[in-house]
C-alpha positions as CSV (number, residue, x, y, z in Angstrom):
1,M,0.0,0.0,0.0
2,K,1.1,3.4,-0.7
3,L,1.1,6.2,2.0
4,E,2.3,9.2,2.9
5,L,3.5,10.4,6.4
6,V,4.9,12.9,8.5
7,I,6.5,11.9,11.8
8,R,6.5,15.1,14.5
9,N,8.1,15.4,17.9
10,N,5.7,17.5,20.5
11,I,8.5,19.3,22.8
12,N,6.7,22.4,24.2
13,G,4.1,22.4,21.7
14,D,6.7,23.1,18.7
15,F,5.7,20.4,16.5
16,S,9.1,19.5,14.8
17,I,8.9,17.2,11.6
18,V,11.3,14.2,12.6
19,K,13.9,13.8,9.3
20,T,15.4,10.6,11.3
21,I,14.0,7.6,13.1
22,S,16.7,8.4,15.7
23,E,15.2,12.0,16.7
24,I,12.0,10.6,17.9
25,K,11.0,11.7,21.4
26,P,8.6,11.1,24.0
27,G,5.3,12.7,22.7
28,A,6.0,12.1,19.3
29,F,3.2,11.2,17.0
30,I,2.8,10.3,13.4
31,N,0.2,11.6,10.9
32,I,-0.9,8.8,8.1
33,D,-2.7,9.6,5.2
34,W,-3.7,6.4,3.4
35,N,-6.6,5.0,1.5
36,G,-8.7,7.5,2.9
37,E,-8.0,7.3,6.4
38,K,-6.4,10.4,8.3
39,L,-4.2,8.8,10.9
40,M,-2.8,10.6,13.9
41,L,-1.0,8.3,15.9
42,P,0.9,8.9,19.5
43,Y,4.3,7.3,20.3
44,S,4.3,4.1,22.0
45,L,7.2,2.8,23.6
46,R,7.7,-1.1,23.0
47,K,10.9,-3.2,23.6
48,D,11.1,-5.1,20.1
49,Y,9.5,-2.4,17.8
50,L,9.3,1.0,17.4
51,S,5.3,1.8,17.3
52,F,2.7,4.8,17.0
53,T,-0.7,3.2,18.5
54,D,-4.2,4.5,19.5
55,K,-5.3,0.8,20.3
56,K,-7.3,0.6,17.0
57,W,-4.0,1.2,14.7
58,D,-0.6,0.2,15.4
59,W,2.1,1.4,12.9
60,R,5.5,-0.4,13.7
61,Y,8.7,-0.1,12.7
62,Q,10.9,-3.5,13.3
63,I,14.0,-3.4,15.6
64,N,17.0,-5.6,14.5
65,Q,19.2,-7.8,16.4
66,D,21.7,-4.6,16.3
67,G,19.1,-2.3,17.9
68,L,18.7,-0.3,14.8
69,V,15.1,0.4,13.4
70,K,14.2,-1.1,10.1
71,E,13.1,1.8,8.3
72,K,12.1,0.4,5.3
73,N,8.5,-1.4,4.9
74,P,6.9,-0.5,8.3
75,T,3.7,-2.4,9.0
76,L,0.4,-1.0,9.5
77,Y,-1.9,-3.2,12.0
78,E,-5.7,-2.7,12.1
79,L,-6.7,-4.3,15.3
80,K,-11.1,-4.7,15.5
81,P,-12.7,-4.7,18.4
82,S,-13.3,-8.7,17.7
83,G,-9.5,-9.2,18.0
84,V,-9.1,-9.7,14.6
85,I,-5.7,-8.0,13.6
86,N,-5.2,-7.2,9.8
87,K,-1.8,-6.3,8.7
88,H,-1.3,-3.8,5.7
89,N,2.2,-4.0,4.5
90,C,3.6,-0.6,3.5
91,E,5.5,1.4,1.1
92,I,6.4,5.1,1.9
93,A,5.3,7.3,-0.7
94,E,8.6,9.6,-2.1
95,S,8.0,13.0,-1.3
């Protein structure tokens, strides 16, 4: 799936755009425009992956064994109330 996204840090309300994954700070959020959905997901600290989630949608970057985030081909999970999880493999549009 193709999509557009912007990650922003929210330090003292400045909403600065994140240029590299290593710049993400607590309070960050991601805006995703995909398939008619406009999502704004807060950063969620996780052990094995970098995640932005609102408990309905979960945007994830895997972390490799070296502790580096795999920035290419993140995954968007759609978490249904029934417990079903839809996985959407992503291709980020060039800006």
